[in-house]
C-alpha angles and dihedrals in degrees: 000000000000123000089246091057093047091049092048092048093050096047098034093099094062108106119224105216096189121117108261094230091057098050112114098161119035111242094234091055093052093044092050091048091050095050092046092047094049091049086049092055104269112157102183147008095281091050089052091050091048091049090051093050094047093047097036095117090055093048090048090051085060091052095257130126097015093187109022142330120274116275122236093238089059100049103072094051091049093053094042091051093048104041104026103037 
């Protein structure tokens, strides 16, 4: 089983409370980016954004971030909405 499949299976039960029409970045994509970036040494939202931009071709090869990587201004509100709503 690939690491993507294991990750998806583990985090599949997290509910995304956002309105479907307002979703620009899929929750799974952002969560996967965040975990990868933190493992890679990211210490804040801007580091996560930078990691996503640098590794965008790799993420896209996995079928994630079809247009662009998540922006740092977007990340805190996504996590607050999801985990503290």
